[in-house]
A tleap script that builds the chain and sets N, CA, C and O, in Angstrom:
source leaprc.protein.ff14SB
mol = sequence {
  NMET SER ASP ASP ASP SER ARG ALA THR GLN
  GLN GLU LEU LEU ALA THR TYR ARG ARG THR
  LEU GLN HIE LEU LEU GLU GLN ALA ALA GLN
  TYR GLY GLY GLU LEU PHE ALA PRO PRO GLN
  THR ALA SER GLY LEU TYR GLN ALA ARG GLU
  GLN ILE ARG GLY LEU LYS GLU PHE LEU ARG
  ARG GLN GLY ALA ASP VAL GLU ASP LEU PRO
  GLY GLU GLU PRO PRO ALA PRO GLY GLN PRO
  PRO ASP PRO VAL ALA PRO PRO SER HIE ASP
  GLN VAL ALA GLY ASP LYS ILE ALA GLY ASP
  GLN ILE VAL ALA PRO HIE ALA GLN SER VAL
  ILE THR HIE ALA ASN ARG ALA ARG LEU CCYS
}
set mol.1.N position { -25.153 9.825 24.205 }
set mol.1.CA position { -24.363 10.616 23.219 }
set mol.1.C position { -25.473 11.048 22.157 }
set mol.1.O position { -26.262 10.300 21.580 }
set mol.2.N position { -25.346 12.436 22.034 }
set mol.2.CA position { -26.196 13.209 21.119 }
set mol.2.C position { -25.854 12.899 19.702 }
set mol.2.O position { -24.840 12.290 19.364 }
set mol.3.N position { -26.751 13.350 18.910 }
set mol.3.CA position { -26.366 13.152 17.488 }
set mol.3.C position { -25.411 13.749 16.968 }
set mol.3.O position { -24.776 13.204 16.065 }
set mol.4.N position { -25.062 15.123 17.464 }
set mol.4.CA position { -24.165 15.901 17.035 }
set mol.4.C position { -22.729 15.209 17.701 }
set mol.4.O position { -21.679 15.208 17.057 }
set mol.5.N position { -22.818 14.741 18.806 }
set mol.5.CA position { -21.517 14.001 19.336 }
set mol.5.C position { -21.180 12.792 18.500 }
set mol.5.O position { -20.045 12.616 18.059 }
set mol.6.N position { -22.139 11.996 18.296 }
set mol.6.CA position { -22.088 10.783 17.359 }
set mol.6.C position { -21.489 11.244 15.922 }
set mol.6.O position { -20.573 10.617 15.390 }
set mol.7.N position { -22.004 12.238 15.418 }
set mol.7.CA position { -21.675 12.662 14.053 }
set mol.7.C position { -20.147 13.159 14.218 }
set mol.7.O position { -19.239 12.776 13.479 }
set mol.8.N position { -20.006 13.964 15.169 }
set mol.8.CA position { -18.461 14.390 15.292 }
set mol.8.C position { -17.398 13.251 15.423 }
set mol.8.O position { -16.305 13.258 14.856 }
set mol.9.N position { -17.871 12.275 16.249 }
set mol.9.CA position { -16.941 11.169 16.478 }
set mol.9.C position { -16.795 10.352 15.134 }
set mol.9.O position { -15.665 9.996 14.798 }
set mol.10.N position { -17.736 10.082 14.460 }
set mol.10.CA position { -17.817 9.697 13.070 }
set mol.10.C position { -16.870 10.334 11.994 }
set mol.10.O position { -16.143 9.711 11.221 }
set mol.11.N position { -17.010 11.627 12.085 }
set mol.11.CA position { -16.134 12.552 11.297 }
set mol.11.C position { -14.651 12.328 11.641 }
set mol.11.O position { -13.783 12.208 10.776 }
set mol.12.N position { -14.410 12.279 13.033 }
set mol.12.CA position { -12.902 11.992 13.284 }
set mol.12.C position { -12.430 10.521 13.004 }
set mol.12.O position { -11.271 10.245 12.695 }
set mol.13.N position { -13.333 9.702 13.128 }
set mol.13.CA position { -13.047 8.333 12.590 }
set mol.13.C position { -12.823 8.301 11.186 }
set mol.13.O position { -11.942 7.574 10.727 }
set mol.14.N position { -13.574 9.059 10.415 }
set mol.14.CA position { -13.358 8.994 8.870 }
set mol.14.C position { -12.146 9.680 8.524 }
set mol.14.O position { -11.536 9.237 7.550 }
set mol.15.N position { -11.629 10.776 9.190 }
set mol.15.CA position { -10.407 11.463 9.068 }
set mol.15.C position { -9.242 10.654 9.293 }
set mol.15.O position { -8.199 10.714 8.644 }
set mol.16.N position { -9.533 9.774 10.413 }
set mol.16.CA position { -8.454 8.749 10.631 }
set mol.16.C position { -8.281 7.591 9.695 }
set mol.16.O position { -7.179 7.125 9.403 }
set mol.17.N position { -9.436 7.149 9.238 }
set mol.17.CA position { -9.388 6.103 8.107 }
set mol.17.C position { -8.825 6.618 6.963 }
set mol.17.O position { -8.153 5.855 6.269 }
set mol.18.N position { -8.986 7.913 6.590 }
set mol.18.CA position { -8.445 8.436 5.432 }
set mol.18.C position { -6.995 8.710 5.523 }
set mol.18.O position { -6.264 8.702 4.532 }
set mol.19.N position { -6.582 8.958 6.756 }
set mol.19.CA position { -5.114 9.107 6.823 }
set mol.19.C position { -4.412 7.770 6.629 }
set mol.19.O position { -3.319 7.629 6.079 }
set mol.20.N position { -5.204 6.758 7.170 }
set mol.20.CA position { -4.593 5.314 7.093 }
set mol.20.C position { -4.473 4.878 5.733 }
set mol.20.O position { -3.427 4.410 5.283 }
set mol.21.N position { -5.693 5.046 4.968 }
set mol.21.CA position { -5.689 4.781 3.486 }
set mol.21.C position { -4.595 5.678 2.710 }
set mol.21.O position { -3.992 5.199 1.750 }
set mol.22.N position { -4.430 6.594 3.020 }
set mol.22.CA position { -3.252 7.512 2.299 }
set mol.22.C position { -1.920 6.779 2.482 }
set mol.22.O position { -1.157 6.498 1.557 }
set mol.23.N position { -1.722 6.497 3.784 }
set mol.23.CA position { -0.357 5.733 4.027 }
set mol.23.C position { -0.342 4.556 3.440 }
set mol.23.O position { 0.729 4.169 2.972 }
set mol.24.N position { -1.404 3.807 3.344 }
set mol.24.CA position { -1.364 2.282 2.786 }
set mol.24.C position { -1.232 2.428 1.333 }
set mol.24.O position { -0.633 1.525 0.748 }
set mol.25.N position { -1.758 3.556 0.555 }
set mol.25.CA position { -1.561 3.737 -0.842 }
set mol.25.C position { -0.309 4.178 -1.103 }
set mol.25.O position { 0.176 3.795 -2.168 }
set mol.26.N position { 0.469 5.018 -0.277 }
set mol.26.CA position { 1.826 5.276 -0.532 }
set mol.26.C position { 2.825 3.885 -0.304 }
set mol.26.O position { 3.830 3.637 -0.969 }
set mol.27.N position { 2.319 3.121 0.722 }
set mol.27.CA position { 3.080 1.777 0.856 }
set mol.27.C position { 3.080 0.940 -0.516 }
set mol.27.O position { 4.067 0.483 -1.092 }
set mol.28.N position { 1.759 0.853 -0.891 }
set mol.28.CA position { 1.380 -0.006 -2.262 }
set mol.28.C position { 2.399 0.624 -3.452 }
set mol.28.O position { 3.007 -0.112 -4.229 }
set mol.29.N position { 2.493 2.043 -3.478 }
set mol.29.CA position { 3.126 2.567 -4.672 }
set mol.29.C position { 4.663 2.206 -4.361 }
set mol.29.O position { 5.397 2.226 -5.349 }
set mol.30.N position { 5.116 1.953 -3.409 }
set mol.30.CA position { 6.746 1.566 -3.089 }
set mol.30.C position { 6.842 0.327 -3.762 }
set mol.30.O position { 7.925 0.095 -4.300 }
set mol.31.N position { 5.735 -0.720 -3.872 }
set mol.31.CA position { 5.974 -2.016 -4.325 }
set mol.31.C position { 5.451 -1.971 -5.885 }
set mol.31.O position { 5.405 -3.012 -6.539 }
set mol.32.N position { 5.111 -0.873 -6.368 }
set mol.32.CA position { 4.827 -0.897 -7.749 }
set mol.32.C position { 3.242 -0.712 -8.026 }
set mol.32.O position { 2.772 -0.844 -9.155 }
set mol.33.N position { 2.551 -0.430 -7.013 }
set mol.33.CA position { 1.068 -0.367 -7.029 }
set mol.33.C position { 0.338 -1.240 -6.261 }
set mol.33.O position { 0.913 -2.078 -5.567 }
set mol.34.N position { -1.036 -1.133 -6.303 }
set mol.34.CA position { -1.917 -2.028 -5.252 }
set mol.34.C position { -1.680 -3.531 -5.832 }
set mol.34.O position { -1.653 -4.545 -5.136 }
set mol.35.N position { -1.539 -3.483 -7.039 }
set mol.35.CA position { -1.691 -5.019 -7.777 }
set mol.35.C position { -0.379 -5.927 -7.101 }
set mol.35.O position { -0.428 -7.150 -6.973 }
set mol.36.N position { 0.681 -5.162 -6.738 }
set mol.36.CA position { 1.933 -5.747 -6.412 }
set mol.36.C position { 2.154 -5.575 -4.990 }
set mol.36.O position { 3.235 -5.979 -4.563 }
set mol.37.N position { 1.331 -5.049 -4.170 }
set mol.37.CA position { 1.483 -4.772 -2.736 }
set mol.37.C position { 1.456 -6.116 -1.909 }
set mol.37.O position { 0.676 -7.028 -2.185 }
set mol.38.N position { 2.260 -6.165 -0.995 }
set mol.38.CA position { 1.958 -7.462 -0.066 }
set mol.38.C position { 0.640 -7.644 0.565 }
set mol.38.O position { -0.086 -6.671 0.768 }
set mol.39.N position { 0.301 -8.824 0.882 }
set mol.39.CA position { -0.883 -9.139 1.379 }
set mol.39.C position { -1.475 -8.153 2.625 }
set mol.39.O position { -2.609 -7.674 2.597 }
set mol.40.N position { -0.510 -7.936 3.717 }
set mol.40.CA position { -1.001 -7.129 4.670 }
set mol.40.C position { -1.282 -5.688 4.179 }
set mol.40.O position { -2.143 -5.019 4.749 }
set mol.41.N position { -0.627 -5.228 3.208 }
set mol.41.CA position { -1.003 -3.834 2.581 }
set mol.41.C position { -2.331 -3.760 1.889 }
set mol.41.O position { -3.087 -2.789 1.924 }
set mol.42.N position { -2.534 -4.890 1.256 }
set mol.42.CA position { -3.751 -5.247 0.357 }
set mol.42.C position { -5.048 -5.119 1.430 }
set mol.42.O position { -6.027 -4.374 1.390 }
set mol.43.N position { -4.660 -6.130 2.383 }
set mol.43.CA position { -5.981 -6.383 3.295 }
set mol.43.C position { -6.101 -4.999 4.125 }
set mol.43.O position { -7.223 -4.691 4.527 }
set mol.44.N position { -5.103 -4.224 4.378 }
set mol.44.CA position { -5.347 -2.830 5.095 }
set mol.44.C position { -5.960 -1.890 4.192 }
set mol.44.O position { -6.762 -1.053 4.606 }
set mol.45.N position { -5.606 -1.986 2.906 }
set mol.45.CA position { -6.494 -0.958 1.869 }
set mol.45.C position { -7.798 -1.491 1.958 }
set mol.45.O position { -8.677 -0.648 2.135 }
set mol.46.N position { -8.153 -2.668 1.883 }
set mol.46.CA position { -9.517 -3.013 1.828 }
set mol.46.C position { -10.349 -2.671 3.063 }
set mol.46.O position { -11.523 -2.301 3.059 }
set mol.47.N position { -9.555 -2.854 4.121 }
set mol.47.CA position { -10.347 -2.525 5.353 }
set mol.47.C position { -10.645 -1.052 5.635 }
set mol.47.O position { -11.671 -0.644 6.181 }
set mol.48.N position { -9.704 -0.357 5.231 }
set mol.48.CA position { -9.804 1.142 5.459 }
set mol.48.C position { -10.813 1.637 4.528 }
set mol.48.O position { -11.613 2.489 4.915 }
set mol.49.N position { -10.854 1.138 3.220 }
set mol.49.CA position { -11.999 1.385 2.281 }
set mol.49.C position { -13.454 1.121 2.739 }
set mol.49.O position { -14.416 1.854 2.509 }
set mol.50.N position { -13.460 -0.133 3.477 }
set mol.50.CA position { -14.733 -0.536 3.984 }
set mol.50.C position { -15.247 0.381 5.074 }
set mol.50.O position { -16.402 0.807 5.100 }
set mol.51.N position { -14.281 0.667 6.005 }
set mol.51.CA position { -14.615 1.654 7.065 }
set mol.51.C position { -15.079 3.028 6.453 }
set mol.51.O position { -16.118 3.601 6.780 }
set mol.52.N position { -14.296 3.419 5.649 }
set mol.52.CA position { -14.701 4.732 4.936 }
set mol.52.C position { -15.924 4.782 4.284 }
set mol.52.O position { -16.673 5.758 4.320 }
set mol.53.N position { -16.165 3.629 3.621 }
set mol.53.CA position { -17.556 3.630 2.926 }
set mol.53.C position { -18.855 3.596 3.892 }
set mol.53.O position { -19.925 4.142 3.620 }
set mol.54.N position { -18.558 2.816 5.140 }
set mol.54.CA position { -19.584 2.857 6.016 }
set mol.54.C position { -19.908 4.061 6.888 }
set mol.54.O position { -21.004 4.356 7.364 }
set mol.55.N position { -18.673 4.744 7.017 }
set mol.55.CA position { -18.624 5.946 7.722 }
set mol.55.C position { -19.403 7.149 7.008 }
set mol.55.O position { -20.175 7.930 7.564 }
set mol.56.N position { -19.049 7.130 5.706 }
set mol.56.CA position { -19.517 8.020 4.724 }
set mol.56.C position { -21.143 7.896 4.563 }
set mol.56.O position { -21.849 8.890 4.386 }
set mol.57.N position { -21.637 6.612 4.641 }
set mol.57.CA position { -22.849 6.408 4.476 }
set mol.57.C position { -23.743 6.782 5.758 }
set mol.57.O position { -24.850 7.318 5.710 }
set mol.58.N position { -23.106 6.429 6.811 }
set mol.58.CA position { -23.873 6.954 8.207 }
set mol.58.C position { -23.824 8.505 8.237 }
set mol.58.O position { -24.821 9.114 8.626 }
set mol.59.N position { -22.739 9.153 7.853 }
set mol.59.CA position { -22.772 10.594 7.888 }
set mol.59.C position { -23.771 11.173 6.921 }
set mol.59.O position { -24.457 12.157 7.198 }
set mol.60.N position { -23.834 10.440 5.621 }
set mol.60.CA position { -24.718 11.201 4.761 }
set mol.60.C position { -26.171 10.993 5.218 }
set mol.60.O position { -27.010 11.878 5.048 }
set mol.61.N position { -26.514 9.616 5.900 }
set mol.61.CA position { -27.814 9.554 6.507 }
set mol.61.C position { -28.214 10.649 7.510 }
set mol.61.O position { -29.369 11.044 7.666 }
set mol.62.N position { -27.038 11.137 8.232 }
set mol.62.CA position { -27.228 12.159 9.350 }
set mol.62.C position { -27.393 13.307 8.670 }
set mol.62.O position { -27.668 14.219 9.450 }
set mol.63.N position { -27.333 13.718 7.328 }
set mol.63.CA position { -27.247 14.727 6.573 }
set mol.63.C position { -26.325 15.636 6.489 }
set mol.63.O position { -26.544 16.832 6.297 }
set mol.64.N position { -24.972 14.992 6.661 }
set mol.64.CA position { -23.818 15.577 6.554 }
set mol.64.C position { -23.434 15.572 5.126 }
set mol.64.O position { -23.767 14.639 4.396 }
set mol.65.N position { -22.691 16.660 4.666 }
set mol.65.CA position { -21.969 16.463 3.275 }
set mol.65.C position { -20.726 15.946 3.452 }
set mol.65.O position { -19.941 16.419 4.274 }
set mol.66.N position { -20.453 14.934 2.690 }
set mol.66.CA position { -19.025 14.060 2.726 }
set mol.66.C position { -18.551 14.015 1.424 }
set mol.66.O position { -19.180 13.495 0.502 }
set mol.67.N position { -17.417 14.565 1.309 }
set mol.67.CA position { -16.793 14.517 0.004 }
set mol.67.C position { -16.174 13.033 -0.335 }
set mol.67.O position { -15.755 12.271 0.537 }
set mol.68.N position { -16.181 12.780 -1.572 }
set mol.68.CA position { -15.618 11.527 -1.905 }
set mol.68.C position { -14.168 11.907 -2.477 }
set mol.68.O position { -13.993 12.707 -3.397 }
set mol.69.N position { -13.236 11.273 -1.853 }
set mol.69.CA position { -11.819 11.542 -2.272 }
set mol.69.C position { -11.110 10.476 -3.111 }
set mol.69.O position { -11.428 9.292 -2.991 }
set mol.70.N position { -10.213 10.851 -3.906 }
set mol.70.CA position { -9.481 9.811 -4.776 }
set mol.70.C position { -8.901 8.809 -3.758 }
set mol.70.O position { -8.538 9.091 -2.616 }
set mol.71.N position { -8.869 7.596 -4.344 }
set mol.71.CA position { -8.283 6.427 -3.765 }
set mol.71.C position { -9.330 5.666 -2.858 }
set mol.71.O position { -9.126 4.503 -2.510 }
set mol.72.N position { -10.411 6.341 -2.507 }
set mol.72.CA position { -11.468 5.606 -1.513 }
set mol.72.C position { -12.191 4.578 -2.076 }
set mol.72.O position { -12.904 3.890 -1.346 }
set mol.73.N position { -12.109 4.326 -3.476 }
set mol.73.CA position { -12.827 3.337 -4.252 }
set mol.73.C position { -11.725 2.502 -4.782 }
set mol.73.O position { -10.842 3.077 -5.419 }
set mol.74.N position { -11.652 1.106 -4.587 }
set mol.74.CA position { -10.604 0.348 -5.173 }
set mol.74.C position { -10.559 0.370 -6.785 }
set mol.74.O position { -11.509 0.656 -7.514 }
set mol.75.N position { -9.540 0.087 -7.104 }
set mol.75.CA position { -9.450 0.166 -8.898 }
set mol.75.C position { -10.462 -0.889 -9.511 }
set mol.75.O position { -10.654 -1.999 -9.015 }
set mol.76.N position { -11.094 -0.402 -10.663 }
set mol.76.CA position { -11.845 -1.269 -11.245 }
set mol.76.C position { -11.172 -2.678 -11.692 }
set mol.76.O position { -10.031 -2.657 -12.152 }
set mol.77.N position { -11.804 -3.776 -11.572 }
set mol.77.CA position { -11.197 -4.980 -12.070 }
set mol.77.C position { -10.771 -4.877 -13.429 }
set mol.77.O position { -11.500 -4.281 -14.222 }
set mol.78.N position { -9.591 -5.421 -13.841 }
set mol.78.CA position { -9.032 -5.336 -15.157 }
set mol.78.C position { -8.518 -3.839 -15.480 }
set mol.78.O position { -8.157 -3.578 -16.628 }
set mol.79.N position { -8.492 -3.040 -14.654 }
set mol.79.CA position { -7.880 -1.721 -14.797 }
set mol.79.C position { -6.405 -1.880 -14.484 }
set mol.79.O position { -6.031 -2.420 -13.443 }
set mol.80.N position { -5.488 -1.354 -15.493 }
set mol.80.CA position { -4.126 -1.441 -15.299 }
set mol.80.C position { -3.637 -0.859 -14.014 }
set mol.80.O position { -4.268 0.049 -13.472 }
set mol.81.N position { -2.724 -1.262 -13.591 }
set mol.81.CA position { -2.039 -0.574 -12.229 }
set mol.81.C position { -1.616 0.824 -12.747 }
set mol.81.O position { -1.550 1.161 -13.929 }
set mol.82.N position { -1.362 1.527 -11.734 }
set mol.82.CA position { -0.931 2.932 -11.988 }
set mol.82.C position { 0.552 2.797 -12.432 }
set mol.82.O position { 1.336 2.033 -11.870 }
set mol.83.N position { 0.872 3.574 -13.455 }
set mol.83.CA position { 2.300 3.512 -13.860 }
set mol.83.C position { 3.398 3.841 -12.696 }
set mol.83.O position { 3.199 4.725 -11.863 }
set mol.84.N position { 4.382 3.171 -12.720 }
set mol.84.CA position { 5.463 3.405 -11.760 }
set mol.84.C position { 6.784 3.535 -12.444 }
set mol.84.O position { 6.974 2.926 -13.497 }
set mol.85.N position { 7.688 4.269 -11.928 }
set mol.85.CA position { 8.940 4.538 -12.424 }
set mol.85.C position { 9.864 3.192 -12.207 }
set mol.85.O position { 10.010 2.764 -11.062 }
set mol.86.N position { 10.406 2.616 -13.186 }
set mol.86.CA position { 11.182 1.457 -12.992 }
set mol.86.C position { 12.315 1.723 -12.052 }
set mol.86.O position { 12.837 2.838 -12.069 }
set mol.87.N position { 12.760 0.752 -11.193 }
set mol.87.CA position { 13.993 0.952 -10.235 }
set mol.87.C position { 15.114 1.351 -10.941 }
set mol.87.O position { 15.345 0.989 -12.095 }
set mol.88.N position { 15.917 2.191 -10.193 }
set mol.88.CA position { 17.029 2.906 -10.891 }
set mol.88.C position { 18.168 2.073 -10.605 }
set mol.88.O position { 19.192 2.531 -11.110 }
set mol.89.N position { 18.317 1.107 -10.026 }
set mol.89.CA position { 19.505 0.260 -9.570 }
set mol.89.C position { 19.222 -1.265 -9.396 }
set mol.89.O position { 18.055 -1.628 -9.539 }
set mol.90.N position { 20.023 -2.042 -9.148 }
set mol.90.CA position { 19.844 -3.549 -9.026 }
set mol.90.C position { 19.824 -4.024 -7.390 }
set mol.90.O position { 20.256 -5.122 -7.040 }
set mol.91.N position { 19.289 -3.082 -6.499 }
set mol.91.CA position { 19.413 -3.416 -5.122 }
set mol.91.C position { 17.746 -3.465 -4.616 }
set mol.91.O position { 16.825 -2.867 -5.174 }
set mol.92.N position { 17.656 -4.222 -3.579 }
set mol.92.CA position { 16.458 -4.305 -2.917 }
set mol.92.C position { 16.778 -4.163 -1.370 }
set mol.92.O position { 17.374 -5.088 -0.820 }
set mol.93.N position { 16.437 -3.138 -0.708 }
set mol.93.CA position { 16.755 -2.905 0.640 }
set mol.93.C position { 18.303 -3.283 1.099 }
set mol.93.O position { 18.556 -3.778 2.197 }
set mol.94.N position { 19.222 -3.001 0.171 }
set mol.94.CA position { 20.622 -3.175 0.308 }
set mol.94.C position { 21.087 -4.462 0.054 }
set mol.94.O position { 22.224 -4.788 0.396 }
set mol.95.N position { 20.247 -5.310 -0.570 }
set mol.95.CA position { 20.609 -6.520 -1.126 }
set mol.95.C position { 20.790 -6.678 -2.496 }
set mol.95.O position { 19.871 -6.213 -3.169 }
set mol.96.N position { 21.674 -7.179 -3.088 }
set mol.96.CA position { 22.051 -7.290 -4.384 }
set mol.96.C position { 21.158 -8.400 -5.074 }
set mol.96.O position { 20.890 -9.459 -4.507 }
set mol.97.N position { 20.705 -8.061 -6.387 }
set mol.97.CA position { 19.944 -9.026 -7.177 }
set mol.97.C position { 20.692 -9.751 -8.055 }
set mol.97.O position { 21.200 -9.195 -9.028 }
set mol.98.N position { 20.852 -11.112 -7.812 }
set mol.98.CA position { 21.758 -12.140 -8.795 }
set mol.98.C position { 20.752 -12.932 -9.580 }
set mol.98.O position { 20.280 -13.944 -9.062 }
set mol.99.N position { 20.390 -12.571 -10.758 }
set mol.99.CA position { 19.604 -13.238 -11.599 }
set mol.99.C position { 18.226 -13.295 -10.805 }
set mol.99.O position { 17.777 -12.202 -10.460 }
set mol.100.N position { 17.565 -14.327 -10.503 }
set mol.100.CA position { 16.320 -14.372 -9.841 }
set mol.100.C position { 16.410 -14.514 -8.407 }
set mol.100.O position { 15.444 -14.906 -7.751 }
set mol.101.N position { 17.588 -14.198 -7.857 }
set mol.101.CA position { 17.651 -14.502 -6.473 }
set mol.101.C position { 18.019 -13.022 -5.818 }
set mol.101.O position { 18.501 -12.103 -6.480 }
set mol.102.N position { 17.744 -12.958 -4.557 }
set mol.102.CA position { 18.289 -11.630 -3.911 }
set mol.102.C position { 19.395 -12.301 -3.015 }
set mol.102.O position { 19.256 -13.375 -2.430 }
set mol.103.N position { 20.448 -11.549 -2.998 }
set mol.103.CA position { 21.644 -12.035 -2.228 }
set mol.103.C position { 22.034 -11.010 -1.149 }
set mol.103.O position { 22.178 -9.835 -1.487 }
set mol.104.N position { 22.201 -11.359 0.037 }
set mol.104.CA position { 22.510 -10.325 1.178 }
set mol.104.C position { 23.941 -10.131 0.872 }
set mol.104.O position { 24.611 -11.000 0.314 }
set mol.105.N position { 24.454 -8.855 1.283 }
set mol.105.CA position { 25.750 -8.423 0.911 }
set mol.105.C position { 26.906 -9.458 1.516 }
set mol.105.O position { 27.907 -9.635 0.821 }
set mol.106.N position { 26.807 -10.074 2.659 }
set mol.106.CA position { 27.847 -10.933 3.223 }
set mol.106.C position { 27.903 -12.171 2.392 }
set mol.106.O position { 28.931 -12.849 2.367 }
set mol.107.N position { 26.667 -12.544 1.603 }
set mol.107.CA position { 26.724 -13.763 0.931 }
set mol.107.C position { 27.362 -13.506 -0.466 }
set mol.107.O position { 27.842 -14.448 -1.095 }
set mol.108.N position { 27.370 -12.333 -0.916 }
set mol.108.CA position { 27.943 -11.994 -2.351 }
set mol.108.C position { 29.381 -12.474 -2.394 }
set mol.108.O position { 29.808 -13.063 -3.387 }
set mol.109.N position { 30.118 -12.235 -1.354 }
set mol.109.CA position { 31.450 -12.724 -1.609 }
set mol.109.C position { 31.718 -14.128 -1.596 }
set mol.109.O position { 32.551 -14.634 -2.348 }
set mol.110.N position { 30.962 -14.851 -0.673 }
set mol.110.CA position { 31.022 -16.250 -0.938 }
set mol.110.C position { 30.558 -16.919 -2.092 }
set mol.110.O position { 31.101 -17.975 -2.415 }
set mol.111.N position { 29.510 -16.393 -2.845 }
set mol.111.CA position { 29.110 -16.741 -4.088 }
set mol.111.C position { 30.254 -16.399 -5.221 }
set mol.111.O position { 30.595 -17.166 -6.121 }
set mol.112.N position { 30.805 -14.997 -4.963 }
set mol.112.CA position { 31.688 -14.694 -6.087 }
set mol.112.C position { 32.868 -15.748 -5.980 }
set mol.112.O position { 33.283 -16.342 -6.974 }
set mol.113.N position { 33.381 -15.939 -4.706 }
set mol.113.CA position { 34.394 -16.937 -4.550 }
set mol.113.C position { 34.207 -18.272 -5.175 }
set mol.113.O position { 35.050 -18.755 -5.931 }
set mol.114.N position { 33.104 -18.861 -4.857 }
set mol.114.CA position { 32.324 -20.144 -5.401 }
set mol.114.C position { 32.543 -20.167 -6.986 }
set mol.114.O position { 33.172 -21.080 -7.523 }
set mol.115.N position { 32.026 -19.185 -7.642 }
set mol.115.CA position { 31.927 -19.049 -8.947 }
set mol.115.C position { 33.338 -18.934 -9.560 }
set mol.115.O position { 33.514 -19.414 -10.680 }
set mol.116.N position { 34.461 -18.274 -8.847 }
set mol.116.CA position { 35.597 -18.187 -9.363 }
set mol.116.C position { 36.338 -19.576 -9.408 }
set mol.116.O position { 36.989 -20.027 -10.351 }
set mol.117.N position { 36.100 -20.148 -8.196 }
set mol.117.CA position { 36.534 -21.426 -7.947 }
set mol.117.C position { 36.137 -22.575 -9.134 }
set mol.117.O position { 36.969 -23.374 -9.566 }
set mol.118.N position { 34.953 -22.532 -9.514 }
set mol.118.CA position { 34.374 -23.315 -10.432 }
set mol.118.C position { 35.044 -22.961 -11.872 }
set mol.118.O position { 35.236 -23.882 -12.666 }
set mol.119.N position { 35.357 -21.790 -12.167 }
set mol.119.CA position { 36.029 -21.466 -13.446 }
set mol.119.C position { 37.352 -21.968 -13.615 }
set mol.119.O position { 37.809 -22.215 -14.731 }
set mol.120.N position { 37.972 -22.126 -12.575 }
set mol.120.CA position { 39.425 -22.456 -12.575 }
set mol.120.C position { 39.564 -24.019 -12.679 }
set mol.120.O position { 40.679 -24.540 -12.698 }
savepdb mol mol.pdb
quit
């Protein structure tokens, strides 16, 4: 494989990992930011950033101009998470939130009935 072929392959990989990173950042935003993202999203962010870092180093050693894009570096330690709009309702994926518990729709009527029975 020639240097030009290798560079083109690495640039394609960089574009792929950048798309992956963007997707994962959007997922993390749905949870309130990277700080609150589930482990699989946080791990994916770490892995994508590591791959991007390595690919950029390789391409720059080959003399290519590689732009640094927002989000390619993790937030600095102690930096507050990006602000996120508060939820506009009391549902999570269709389930109602009851105090500190998430209650599936079919269980809501059972709980309501049990609470009414206790009050009588």
